[in-house]
N, CA, C and O atoms as a GROMACS GRO file, in nm:
protein
  552
    1MET      N    1   6.053  -6.148  -0.720
    1MET     CA    2   6.112  -6.087  -0.565
    1MET      C    3   5.979  -6.104  -0.483
    1MET      O    4   5.861  -6.102  -0.520
    2LYS      N    5   6.028  -6.119  -0.378
    2LYS     CA    6   5.926  -6.137  -0.243
    2LYS      C    7   5.910  -5.982  -0.181
    2LYS      O    8   6.001  -5.901  -0.163
    3ALA      N    9   5.796  -5.970  -0.159
    3ALA     CA   10   5.830  -5.787  -0.058
    3ALA      C   11   5.907  -5.812   0.062
    3ALA      O   12   5.991  -5.733   0.104
    4ASP      N   13   5.872  -5.939   0.126
    4ASP     CA   14   5.987  -5.918   0.263
    4ASP      C   15   6.148  -6.018   0.250
    4ASP      O   16   6.224  -6.050   0.341
    5PHE      N   17   6.154  -6.042   0.132
    5PHE     CA   18   6.316  -6.074   0.106
    5PHE      C   19   6.420  -5.982   0.193
    5PHE      O   20   6.420  -5.859   0.191
    6ASP      N   21   6.491  -6.048   0.255
    6ASP     CA   22   6.592  -6.008   0.328
    6ASP      C   23   6.703  -5.960   0.269
    6ASP      O   24   6.781  -6.055   0.274
    7LEU      N   25   6.751  -5.878   0.221
    7LEU     CA   26   6.880  -5.847   0.147
    7LEU      C   27   6.987  -5.850   0.224
    7LEU      O   28   7.078  -5.783   0.175
    8THR      N   29   7.014  -5.900   0.322
    8THR     CA   30   7.108  -5.899   0.394
    8THR      C   31   7.174  -6.083   0.353
    8THR      O   32   7.290  -6.121   0.368
    9THR      N   33   7.075  -6.152   0.309
    9THR     CA   34   7.153  -6.296   0.247
    9THR      C   35   7.193  -6.296   0.091
    9THR      O   36   7.185  -6.389   0.011
   10LEU      N   37   7.245  -6.142   0.067
   10LEU     CA   38   7.270  -6.130  -0.054
   10LEU      C   39   7.431  -6.100  -0.029
   10LEU      O   40   7.502  -6.064  -0.122
   11ASP      N   41   7.489  -6.120   0.124
   11ASP     CA   42   7.637  -6.124   0.133
   11ASP      C   43   7.718  -6.208   0.076
   11ASP      O   44   7.837  -6.217   0.106
   12PHE      N   45   7.666  -6.269   0.000
   12PHE     CA   46   7.794  -6.394  -0.139
   12PHE      C   47   7.828  -6.280  -0.240
   12PHE      O   48   7.927  -6.286  -0.312
   13LEU      N   49   7.726  -6.161  -0.239
   13LEU     CA   50   7.781  -6.063  -0.321
   13LEU      C   51   7.901  -5.985  -0.303
   13LEU      O   52   7.944  -5.907  -0.388
   14GLN      N   53   7.958  -6.008  -0.185
   14GLN     CA   54   8.027  -5.920  -0.132
   14GLN      C   55   8.181  -5.973  -0.147
   14GLN      O   56   8.269  -5.944  -0.066
   15THR      N   57   8.195  -6.034  -0.231
   15THR     CA   58   8.320  -6.091  -0.251
   15THR      C   59   8.431  -6.043  -0.369
   15THR      O   60   8.399  -5.937  -0.422
   16ASP      N   61   8.503  -6.078  -0.399
   16ASP     CA   62   8.608  -6.005  -0.504
   16ASP      C   63   8.526  -6.018  -0.625
   16ASP      O   64   8.542  -6.116  -0.698
   17SER      N   65   8.466  -5.954  -0.644
   17SER     CA   66   8.351  -5.954  -0.795
   17SER      C   67   8.335  -5.822  -0.862
   17SER      O   68   8.360  -5.726  -0.788
   18ILE      N   69   8.297  -5.791  -0.995
   18ILE     CA   70   8.290  -5.705  -1.069
   18ILE      C   71   8.187  -5.622  -0.960
   18ILE      O   72   8.229  -5.506  -0.957
   19SER      N   73   8.088  -5.633  -0.883
   19SER     CA   74   7.962  -5.582  -0.861
   19SER      C   75   8.051  -5.508  -0.748
   19SER      O   76   8.038  -5.386  -0.742
   20THR      N   77   8.140  -5.571  -0.658
   20THR     CA   78   8.186  -5.513  -0.561
   20THR      C   79   8.324  -5.396  -0.599
   20THR      O   80   8.350  -5.289  -0.544
   21LEU      N   81   8.375  -5.446  -0.682
   21LEU     CA   82   8.473  -5.333  -0.776
   21LEU      C   83   8.416  -5.226  -0.816
   21LEU      O   84   8.486  -5.125  -0.808
   22LEU      N   85   8.274  -5.208  -0.871
   22LEU     CA   86   8.211  -5.071  -0.919
   22LEU      C   87   8.109  -5.003  -0.810
   22LEU      O   88   8.035  -4.906  -0.826
   23GLY      N   89   8.134  -5.100  -0.674
   23GLY     CA   90   8.028  -5.057  -0.521
   23GLY      C   91   7.927  -5.034  -0.553
   23GLY      O   92   7.872  -4.928  -0.521
   24ILE      N   93   7.847  -5.162  -0.654
   24ILE     CA   94   7.742  -5.163  -0.633
   24ILE      C   95   7.638  -5.256  -0.513
   24ILE      O   96   7.656  -5.370  -0.471
   25GLU      N   97   7.524  -5.157  -0.479
   25GLU     CA   98   7.507  -5.213  -0.315
   25GLU      C   99   7.337  -5.223  -0.366
   25GLU      O  100   7.274  -5.150  -0.443
   26PHE      N  101   7.300  -5.336  -0.293
   26PHE     CA  102   7.180  -5.353  -0.291
   26PHE      C  103   7.081  -5.273  -0.187
   26PHE      O  104   7.122  -5.244  -0.075
   27VAL      N  105   6.939  -5.235  -0.233
   27VAL     CA  106   6.870  -5.129  -0.142
   27VAL      C  107   6.759  -5.123  -0.100
   27VAL      O  108   6.713  -5.050  -0.013
   28GLU      N  109   6.700  -5.220  -0.175
   28GLU     CA  110   6.549  -5.252  -0.190
   28GLU      C  111   6.478  -5.358  -0.284
   28GLU      O  112   6.499  -5.362  -0.405
   29ALA      N  113   6.382  -5.451  -0.208
   29ALA     CA  114   6.361  -5.570  -0.270
   29ALA      C  115   6.204  -5.568  -0.231
   29ALA      O  116   6.173  -5.598  -0.116
   30GLY      N  117   6.105  -5.533  -0.326
   30GLY     CA  118   5.967  -5.558  -0.286
   30GLY      C  119   5.862  -5.623  -0.417
   30GLY      O  120   5.914  -5.657  -0.523
   31ASP      N  121   5.761  -5.630  -0.403
   31ASP     CA  122   5.678  -5.785  -0.486
   31ASP      C  123   5.720  -5.735  -0.627
   31ASP      O  124   5.698  -5.620  -0.665
   32GLY      N  125   5.770  -5.812  -0.686
   32GLY     CA  126   5.804  -5.807  -0.850
   32GLY      C  127   5.910  -5.693  -0.881
   32GLY      O  128   5.926  -5.645  -0.994
   33TYR      N  129   5.986  -5.651  -0.759
   33TYR     CA  130   6.093  -5.547  -0.850
   33TYR      C  131   6.244  -5.562  -0.741
   33TYR      O  132   6.226  -5.608  -0.628
   34LEU      N  133   6.359  -5.529  -0.776
   34LEU     CA  134   6.470  -5.520  -0.704
   34LEU      C  135   6.542  -5.391  -0.773
   34LEU      O  136   6.544  -5.342  -0.886
   35ILE      N  137   6.609  -5.356  -0.625
   35ILE     CA  138   6.676  -5.170  -0.697
   35ILE      C  139   6.817  -5.183  -0.664
   35ILE      O  140   6.811  -5.261  -0.569
   36ALA      N  141   6.901  -5.165  -0.676
   36ALA     CA  142   7.056  -5.134  -0.641
   36ALA      C  143   7.066  -4.984  -0.704
   36ALA      O  144   6.993  -4.925  -0.784
   37ARG      N  145   7.186  -4.944  -0.634
   37ARG     CA  146   7.260  -4.836  -0.680
   37ARG      C  147   7.386  -4.849  -0.689
   37ARG      O  148   7.439  -4.924  -0.607
   38MET      N  149   7.462  -4.786  -0.778
   38MET     CA  150   7.601  -4.778  -0.842
   38MET      C  151   7.655  -4.605  -0.855
   38MET      O  152   7.605  -4.519  -0.928
   39PRO      N  153   7.764  -4.589  -0.765
   39PRO     CA  154   7.853  -4.469  -0.780
   39PRO      C  155   7.908  -4.442  -0.918
   39PRO      O  156   7.976  -4.519  -0.986
   40VAL      N  157   7.867  -4.321  -0.949
   40VAL     CA  158   7.930  -4.278  -1.063
   40VAL      C  159   8.051  -4.167  -1.004
   40VAL      O  160   8.049  -4.056  -0.951
   41ASP      N  161   8.180  -4.286  -1.054
   41ASP     CA  162   8.307  -4.201  -1.030
   41ASP      C  163   8.431  -4.221  -1.076
   41ASP      O  164   8.430  -4.223  -1.199
   42LYS      N  165   8.530  -4.235  -1.031
   42LYS     CA  166   8.627  -4.313  -1.137
   42LYS      C  167   8.625  -4.426  -1.169
   42LYS      O  168   8.694  -4.476  -1.257
   43ARG      N  169   8.532  -4.490  -1.089
   43ARG     CA  170   8.537  -4.634  -1.107
   43ARG      C  171   8.462  -4.661  -1.214
   43ARG      O  172   8.491  -4.741  -1.303
   44THR      N  173   8.367  -4.595  -1.207
   44THR     CA  174   8.277  -4.584  -1.336
   44THR      C  175   8.245  -4.519  -1.453
   44THR      O  176   8.144  -4.539  -1.522
   45HIS      N  177   8.357  -4.420  -1.480
   45HIS     CA  178   8.375  -4.345  -1.559
   45HIS      C  179   8.449  -4.392  -1.677
   45HIS      O  180   8.553  -4.457  -1.666
   46GLN      N  181   8.385  -4.352  -1.812
   46GLN     CA  182   8.473  -4.361  -1.898
   46GLN      C  183   8.573  -4.227  -1.947
   46GLN      O  184   8.542  -4.115  -1.909
   47PRO      N  185   8.657  -4.242  -2.007
   47PRO     CA  186   8.781  -4.118  -2.044
   47PRO      C  187   8.723  -3.989  -2.053
   47PRO      O  188   8.790  -3.886  -2.052
   48PHE      N  189   8.615  -3.992  -2.060
   48PHE     CA  190   8.558  -3.805  -2.100
   48PHE      C  191   8.468  -3.798  -1.977
   48PHE      O  192   8.370  -3.724  -1.982
   49GLY      N  193   8.496  -3.878  -1.856
   49GLY     CA  194   8.471  -3.791  -1.727
   49GLY      C  195   8.298  -3.832  -1.695
   49GLY      O  196   8.246  -3.774  -1.600
   50ILE      N  197   8.217  -3.926  -1.772
   50ILE     CA  198   8.085  -3.948  -1.790
   50ILE      C  199   8.068  -4.122  -1.721
   50ILE      O  200   8.148  -4.212  -1.697
   51LEU      N  201   7.982  -4.114  -1.713
   51LEU     CA  202   7.923  -4.279  -1.652
   51LEU      C  203   7.956  -4.362  -1.765
   51LEU      O  204   7.900  -4.334  -1.870
   52HIS      N  205   8.048  -4.473  -1.761
   52HIS     CA  206   8.086  -4.563  -1.864
   52HIS      C  207   7.954  -4.626  -1.905
   52HIS      O  208   7.877  -4.633  -1.809
   53GLY      N  209   7.898  -4.679  -2.032
   53GLY     CA  210   7.774  -4.752  -2.088
   53GLY      C  211   7.787  -4.905  -2.017
   53GLY      O  212   7.694  -4.964  -1.961
   54GLY      N  213   7.925  -4.954  -2.032
   54GLY     CA  214   7.986  -5.044  -1.988
   54GLY      C  215   7.942  -5.122  -1.858
   54GLY      O  216   7.901  -5.236  -1.838
   55ALA      N  217   7.974  -4.996  -1.768
   55ALA     CA  218   7.910  -5.007  -1.637
   55ALA      C  219   7.796  -5.011  -1.598
   55ALA      O  220   7.755  -5.076  -1.502
   56SER      N  221   7.719  -4.927  -1.688
   56SER     CA  222   7.531  -4.922  -1.668
   56SER      C  223   7.512  -5.111  -1.699
   56SER      O  224   7.462  -5.190  -1.618
   57VAL      N  225   7.551  -5.135  -1.793
   57VAL     CA  226   7.550  -5.267  -1.814
   57VAL      C  227   7.588  -5.412  -1.728
   57VAL      O  228   7.552  -5.529  -1.740
   58VAL      N  229   7.654  -5.358  -1.662
   58VAL     CA  230   7.705  -5.440  -1.524
   58VAL      C  231   7.599  -5.416  -1.438
   58VAL      O  232   7.547  -5.507  -1.374
   59LEU      N  233   7.560  -5.292  -1.430
   59LEU     CA  234   7.486  -5.290  -1.293
   59LEU      C  235   7.334  -5.396  -1.369
   59LEU      O  236   7.281  -5.485  -1.303
   60ALA      N  237   7.297  -5.365  -1.486
   60ALA     CA  238   7.183  -5.415  -1.530
   60ALA      C  239   7.155  -5.589  -1.509
   60ALA      O  240   7.057  -5.658  -1.483
   61GLU      N  241   7.314  -5.618  -1.541
   61GLU     CA  242   7.319  -5.791  -1.576
   61GLU      C  243   7.321  -5.841  -1.421
   61GLU      O  244   7.276  -5.948  -1.380
   62THR      N  245   7.385  -5.739  -1.343
   62THR     CA  246   7.401  -5.794  -1.170
   62THR      C  247   7.245  -5.787  -1.135
   62THR      O  248   7.194  -5.894  -1.101
   63LEU      N  249   7.165  -5.676  -1.138
   63LEU     CA  250   7.056  -5.672  -1.128
   63LEU      C  251   6.945  -5.773  -1.148
   63LEU      O  252   6.858  -5.791  -1.063
   64GLY      N  253   6.950  -5.863  -1.304
   64GLY     CA  254   6.854  -5.951  -1.354
   64GLY      C  255   6.930  -6.092  -1.321
   64GLY      O  256   6.880  -6.204  -1.335
   65SER      N  257   7.068  -6.062  -1.271
   65SER     CA  258   7.140  -6.234  -1.215
   65SER      C  259   7.084  -6.232  -1.120
   65SER      O  260   7.006  -6.326  -1.102
   66VAL      N  261   7.095  -6.134  -1.020
   66VAL     CA  262   7.044  -6.170  -0.870
   66VAL      C  263   6.911  -6.192  -0.870
   66VAL      O  264   6.870  -6.298  -0.823
   67ALA      N  265   6.838  -6.114  -0.912
   67ALA     CA  266   6.649  -6.112  -0.946
   67ALA      C  267   6.648  -6.264  -0.957
   67ALA      O  268   6.594  -6.334  -0.871
   68SER      N  269   6.707  -6.312  -1.058
   68SER     CA  270   6.657  -6.452  -1.120
   68SER      C  271   6.700  -6.584  -1.006
   68SER      O  272   6.642  -6.693  -0.998
   69TRP      N  273   6.847  -6.526  -0.904
   69TRP     CA  274   6.881  -6.606  -0.848
   69TRP      C  275   6.759  -6.615  -0.697
   69TRP      O  276   6.720  -6.716  -0.638
   70MET      N  277   6.730  -6.490  -0.675
   70MET     CA  278   6.618  -6.520  -0.560
   70MET      C  279   6.505  -6.570  -0.614
   70MET      O  280   6.424  -6.591  -0.524
   71ILE      N  281   6.455  -6.605  -0.742
   71ILE     CA  282   6.299  -6.670  -0.757
   71ILE      C  283   6.330  -6.837  -0.811
   71ILE      O  284   6.235  -6.903  -0.854
   72LEU      N  285   6.493  -6.905  -0.802
   72LEU     CA  286   6.508  -7.019  -0.860
   72LEU      C  287   6.442  -7.114  -0.719
   72LEU      O  288   6.431  -7.072  -0.604
   73ASP      N  289   6.408  -7.237  -0.767
   73ASP     CA  290   6.336  -7.366  -0.686
   73ASP      C  291   6.482  -7.345  -0.606
   73ASP      O  292   6.492  -7.281  -0.501
   74ASP      N  293   6.575  -7.402  -0.663
   74ASP     CA  294   6.690  -7.488  -0.582
   74ASP      C  295   6.798  -7.434  -0.610
   74ASP      O  296   6.848  -7.455  -0.720
   75HIS      N  297   6.871  -7.338  -0.502
   75HIS     CA  298   7.019  -7.290  -0.524
   75HIS      C  299   7.118  -7.384  -0.560
   75HIS      O  300   7.211  -7.355  -0.635
   76ALA      N  301   7.102  -7.492  -0.512
   76ALA     CA  302   7.222  -7.603  -0.475
   76ALA      C  303   7.197  -7.655  -0.615
   76ALA      O  304   7.301  -7.707  -0.656
   77LYS      N  305   7.096  -7.662  -0.706
   77LYS     CA  306   7.089  -7.735  -0.825
   77LYS      C  307   7.057  -7.640  -0.925
   77LYS      O  308   7.028  -7.690  -1.033
   78GLN      N  309   7.056  -7.535  -0.920
   78GLN     CA  310   7.040  -7.462  -1.020
   78GLN      C  311   7.148  -7.331  -1.020
   78GLN      O  312   7.211  -7.303  -0.918
   79ARG      N  313   7.163  -7.246  -1.157
   79ARG     CA  314   7.224  -7.125  -1.179
   79ARG      C  315   7.164  -7.025  -1.294
   79ARG      O  316   7.095  -7.058  -1.391
   80ALA      N  317   7.197  -6.925  -1.264
   80ALA     CA  318   7.151  -6.817  -1.312
   80ALA      C  319   7.215  -6.728  -1.405
   80ALA      O  320   7.240  -6.615  -1.362
   81VAL      N  321   7.252  -6.758  -1.539
   81VAL     CA  322   7.330  -6.718  -1.606
   81VAL      C  323   7.304  -6.617  -1.717
   81VAL      O  324   7.204  -6.639  -1.786
   82GLY      N  325   7.379  -6.507  -1.747
   82GLY     CA  326   7.331  -6.433  -1.883
   82GLY      C  327   7.332  -6.490  -2.004
   82GLY      O  328   7.417  -6.571  -2.039
   83LEU      N  329   7.228  -6.448  -2.082
   83LEU     CA  330   7.233  -6.522  -2.239
   83LEU      C  331   7.207  -6.412  -2.307
   83LEU      O  332   7.218  -6.444  -2.425
   84GLU      N  333   7.173  -6.277  -2.296
   84GLU     CA  334   7.177  -6.148  -2.421
   84GLU      C  335   7.146  -6.052  -2.271
   84GLU      O  336   7.108  -6.083  -2.158
   85ILE      N  337   7.184  -5.924  -2.335
   85ILE     CA  338   7.176  -5.838  -2.290
   85ILE      C  339   7.156  -5.714  -2.375
   85ILE      O  340   7.222  -5.704  -2.478
   86ASN      N  341   7.082  -5.630  -2.345
   86ASN     CA  342   7.127  -5.496  -2.478
   86ASN      C  343   7.066  -5.384  -2.386
   86ASN      O  344   6.981  -5.414  -2.303
   87ALA      N  345   7.113  -5.246  -2.402
   87ALA     CA  346   7.122  -5.151  -2.383
   87ALA      C  347   7.069  -5.054  -2.461
   87ALA      O  348   7.091  -5.065  -2.581
   88ASN      N  349   6.997  -4.952  -2.421
   88ASN     CA  350   6.999  -4.755  -2.466
   88ASN      C  351   7.037  -4.724  -2.376
   88ASN      O  352   7.014  -4.776  -2.267
   89HIS      N  353   7.142  -4.584  -2.407
   89HIS     CA  354   7.196  -4.511  -2.316
   89HIS      C  355   7.142  -4.374  -2.349
   89HIS      O  356   7.166  -4.314  -2.454
   90ILE      N  357   7.060  -4.325  -2.240
   90ILE     CA  358   6.969  -4.215  -2.285
   90ILE      C  359   7.033  -4.088  -2.240
   90ILE      O  360   7.050  -3.999  -2.323
   91ARG      N  361   7.079  -4.068  -2.090
   91ARG     CA  362   7.131  -3.980  -2.061
   91ARG      C  363   7.296  -3.979  -2.027
   91ARG      O  364   7.350  -4.089  -2.031
   92SER      N  365   7.362  -3.887  -2.000
   92SER     CA  366   7.504  -3.906  -1.922
   92SER      C  367   7.491  -3.805  -1.820
   92SER      O  368   7.438  -3.694  -1.811
   93VAL      N  369   7.592  -3.926  -1.705
   93VAL     CA  370   7.573  -3.900  -1.593
   93VAL      C  371   7.698  -3.858  -1.540
   93VAL      O  372   7.783  -3.929  -1.592
   94TYR      N  373   7.767  -3.753  -1.438
   94TYR     CA  374   7.876  -3.712  -1.437
   94TYR      C  375   7.911  -3.782  -1.287
   94TYR      O  376   7.992  -3.875  -1.293
   95THR      N  377   7.858  -3.748  -1.155
   95THR     CA  378   7.871  -3.747  -1.086
   95THR      C  379   7.708  -3.811  -0.973
   95THR      O  380   7.594  -3.811  -1.019
   96GLY      N  381   7.739  -3.853  -0.842
   96GLY     CA  382   7.637  -3.932  -0.764
   96GLY      C  383   7.625  -4.087  -0.817
   96GLY      O  384   7.698  -4.172  -0.868
   97TRP      N  385   7.468  -4.070  -0.767
   97TRP     CA  386   7.456  -4.225  -0.802
   97TRP      C  387   7.361  -4.206  -0.895
   97TRP      O  388   7.302  -4.104  -0.933
   98VAL      N  389   7.353  -4.385  -0.944
   98VAL     CA  390   7.253  -4.414  -1.039
   98VAL      C  391   7.190  -4.542  -0.990
   98VAL      O  392   7.260  -4.640  -0.966
   99TYR      N  393   7.048  -4.543  -0.973
   99TYR     CA  394   6.972  -4.650  -0.946
   99TYR      C  395   6.902  -4.735  -1.049
   99TYR      O  396   6.808  -4.694  -1.119
  100GLY      N  397   6.969  -4.889  -1.056
  100GLY     CA  398   6.870  -4.940  -1.124
  100GLY      C  399   6.730  -5.025  -1.039
  100GLY      O  400   6.733  -5.065  -0.923
  101ARG      N  401   6.632  -5.036  -1.119
  101ARG     CA  402   6.497  -5.093  -1.106
  101ARG      C  403   6.528  -5.207  -1.189
  101ARG      O  404   6.579  -5.199  -1.301
  102CYS      N  405   6.488  -5.336  -1.115
  102CYS     CA  406   6.496  -5.449  -1.206
  102CYS      C  407   6.345  -5.522  -1.187
  102CYS      O  408   6.310  -5.572  -1.080
  103THR      N  409   6.256  -5.520  -1.317
  103THR     CA  410   6.126  -5.593  -1.327
  103THR      C  411   6.113  -5.687  -1.423
  103THR      O  412   6.159  -5.676  -1.537
  104PRO      N  413   6.022  -5.825  -1.361
  104PRO     CA  414   6.035  -5.915  -1.460
  104PRO      C  415   5.950  -5.896  -1.562
  104PRO      O  416   5.846  -5.835  -1.534
  105ILE      N  417   5.968  -5.939  -1.693
  105ILE     CA  418   5.889  -5.922  -1.821
  105ILE      C  419   5.850  -6.083  -1.813
  105ILE      O  420   5.731  -6.105  -1.836
  106HIS      N  421   5.932  -6.199  -1.784
  106HIS     CA  422   5.907  -6.272  -1.832
  106HIS      C  423   5.966  -6.417  -1.719
  106HIS      O  424   6.087  -6.442  -1.722
  107THR      N  425   5.882  -6.495  -1.634
  107THR     CA  426   6.017  -6.590  -1.564
  107THR      C  427   5.964  -6.718  -1.580
  107THR      O  428   5.859  -6.728  -1.517
  108GLY      N  429   6.000  -6.832  -1.648
  108GLY     CA  430   5.968  -6.943  -1.659
  108GLY      C  431   6.067  -7.025  -1.637
  108GLY      O  432   6.164  -6.984  -1.574
  109ARG      N  433   6.061  -7.157  -1.686
  109ARG     CA  434   6.123  -7.258  -1.590
  109ARG      C  435   6.288  -7.258  -1.668
  109ARG      O  436   6.392  -7.304  -1.619
  110THR      N  437   6.271  -7.196  -1.791
  110THR     CA  438   6.426  -7.260  -1.828
  110THR      C  439   6.529  -7.084  -1.870
  110THR      O  440   6.651  -7.070  -1.875
  111THR      N  441   6.430  -6.992  -1.890
  111THR     CA  442   6.455  -6.867  -1.929
  111THR      C  443   6.365  -6.764  -1.852
  111THR      O  444   6.245  -6.780  -1.833
  112HIS      N  445   6.450  -6.637  -1.802
  112HIS     CA  446   6.349  -6.531  -1.762
  112HIS      C  447   6.414  -6.407  -1.787
  112HIS      O  448   6.528  -6.380  -1.750
  113VAL      N  449   6.314  -6.311  -1.870
  113VAL     CA  450   6.392  -6.183  -1.890
  113VAL      C  451   6.331  -6.057  -1.821
  113VAL      O  452   6.212  -6.041  -1.794
  114TRP      N  453   6.421  -5.980  -1.800
  114TRP     CA  454   6.412  -5.892  -1.707
  114TRP      C  455   6.412  -5.761  -1.793
  114TRP      O  456   6.450  -5.760  -1.910
  115ASP      N  457   6.357  -5.627  -1.714
  115ASP     CA  458   6.316  -5.483  -1.782
  115ASP      C  459   6.432  -5.434  -1.644
  115ASP      O  460   6.426  -5.477  -1.529
  116ILE      N  461   6.563  -5.304  -1.718
  116ILE     CA  462   6.603  -5.257  -1.592
  116ILE      C  463   6.595  -5.130  -1.622
  116ILE      O  464   6.654  -5.086  -1.721
  117ARG      N  465   6.528  -5.061  -1.550
  117ARG     CA  466   6.576  -4.882  -1.575
  117ARG      C  467   6.644  -4.849  -1.489
  117ARG      O  468   6.636  -4.887  -1.372
  118ILE      N  469   6.740  -4.754  -1.547
  118ILE     CA  470   6.877  -4.718  -1.480
  118ILE      C  471   6.787  -4.548  -1.473
  118ILE      O  472   6.708  -4.513  -1.560
  119THR      N  473   6.827  -4.455  -1.343
  119THR     CA  474   6.790  -4.321  -1.327
  119THR      C  475   6.902  -4.277  -1.269
  119THR      O  476   6.991  -4.354  -1.235
  120ASP      N  477   6.907  -4.148  -1.253
  120ASP     CA  478   6.993  -4.076  -1.178
  120ASP      C  479   6.958  -4.041  -1.049
  120ASP      O  480   6.875  -4.116  -0.999
  121GLU      N  481   6.999  -3.945  -0.976
  121GLU     CA  482   6.978  -3.925  -0.818
  121GLU      C  483   6.819  -3.812  -0.841
  121GLU      O  484   6.757  -3.767  -0.745
  122GLN      N  485   6.785  -3.788  -0.970
  122GLN     CA  486   6.659  -3.702  -1.008
  122GLN      C  487   6.550  -3.800  -1.063
  122GLN      O  488   6.448  -3.769  -1.125
  123SER      N  489   6.591  -3.918  -1.030
  123SER     CA  490   6.477  -3.986  -1.117
  123SER      C  491   6.495  -3.963  -1.267
  123SER      O  492   6.399  -4.006  -1.330
  124ARG      N  493   6.580  -3.913  -1.335
  124ARG     CA  494   6.565  -3.895  -1.455
  124ARG      C  495   6.614  -4.069  -1.540
  124ARG      O  496   6.690  -4.146  -1.481
  125LEU      N  497   6.564  -4.100  -1.659
  125LEU     CA  498   6.595  -4.181  -1.717
  125LEU      C  499   6.764  -4.179  -1.776
  125LEU      O  500   6.814  -4.089  -1.844
  126VAL      N  501   6.836  -4.316  -1.724
  126VAL     CA  502   6.975  -4.245  -1.794
  126VAL      C  503   6.984  -4.376  -1.891
  126VAL      O  504   7.042  -4.365  -2.000
  127CYS      N  505   6.924  -4.507  -1.849
  127CYS     CA  506   6.953  -4.630  -1.943
  127CYS      C  507   6.837  -4.726  -1.924
  127CYS      O  508   6.786  -4.749  -1.814
  128VAL      N  509   6.796  -4.789  -2.053
  128VAL     CA  510   6.684  -4.854  -2.060
  128VAL      C  511   6.780  -4.993  -2.071
  128VAL      O  512   6.894  -4.980  -2.113
  129SER      N  513   6.730  -5.124  -2.031
  129SER     CA  514   6.830  -5.262  -2.080
  129SER      C  515   6.714  -5.387  -2.061
  129SER      O  516   6.613  -5.385  -1.990
  130ARG      N  517   6.755  -5.473  -2.132
  130ARG     CA  518   6.669  -5.606  -2.106
  130ARG      C  519   6.768  -5.734  -2.131
  130ARG      O  520   6.822  -5.773  -2.234
  131LEU      N  521   6.769  -5.782  -1.997
  131LEU     CA  522   6.831  -5.932  -1.996
  131LEU      C  523   6.756  -6.028  -2.007
  131LEU      O  524   6.643  -6.033  -1.960
  132THR      N  525   6.816  -6.124  -2.076
  132THR     CA  526   6.769  -6.252  -2.084
  132THR      C  527   6.859  -6.364  -1.985
  132THR      O  528   6.980  -6.359  -2.007
  133ILE      N  529   6.828  -6.435  -1.909
  133ILE     CA  530   6.858  -6.522  -1.847
  133ILE      C  531   6.836  -6.637  -1.857
  133ILE      O  532   6.719  -6.671  -1.869
  134ALA      N  533   6.946  -6.744  -1.857
  134ALA     CA  534   6.934  -6.896  -1.870
  134ALA      C  535   6.919  -6.970  -1.738
  134ALA      O  536   7.008  -6.956  -1.654
  135VAL      N  537   6.820  -7.045  -1.716
  135VAL     CA  538   6.830  -7.160  -1.589
  135VAL      C  539   6.878  -7.253  -1.596
  135VAL      O  540   6.819  -7.340  -1.660
  136ILE      N  541   7.006  -7.284  -1.536
  136ILE     CA  542   7.061  -7.380  -1.576
  136ILE      C  543   7.111  -7.482  -1.456
  136ILE      O  544   7.157  -7.457  -1.344
  137SER      N  545   7.088  -7.594  -1.516
  137SER     CA  546   7.114  -7.686  -1.391
  137SER      C  547   7.279  -7.751  -1.354
  137SER      O  548   7.366  -7.795  -1.430
  138ILE      N  549   7.276  -7.738  -1.240
  138ILE     CA  550   7.457  -7.788  -1.193
  138ILE      C  551   7.497  -7.899  -1.136
  138ILE      O  552   7.616  -7.916  -1.112
   0.00000   0.00000   0.00000
């Protein structure tokens, strides 16, 4: 990611997709990182009223996939698709927002590996995720 990346170019994400359904918003792109936030509400709760671990994984994969898309050489001929993801859920969140910060571990020609740290509004760690992306030709 480049520090001067214009987040308004991500308008294509505002389609009928899971990221829109869950209220994910991209808030900042800088030199080597991308940040998005997601509400903790009825859309993202599990049955006991806390943030669903699957929602955290959706935030993590959305961040990593978009971060990979941002650094592809040719958007007309390449796609970034999830290959593997893992997540460790550290802290419960009941309400408010969670923020995901995505940073690269490896950005090769055919694979990208991302570290995604999700925190609550008090900057406390909620989830740690690692995502591997396959860069494919279309």
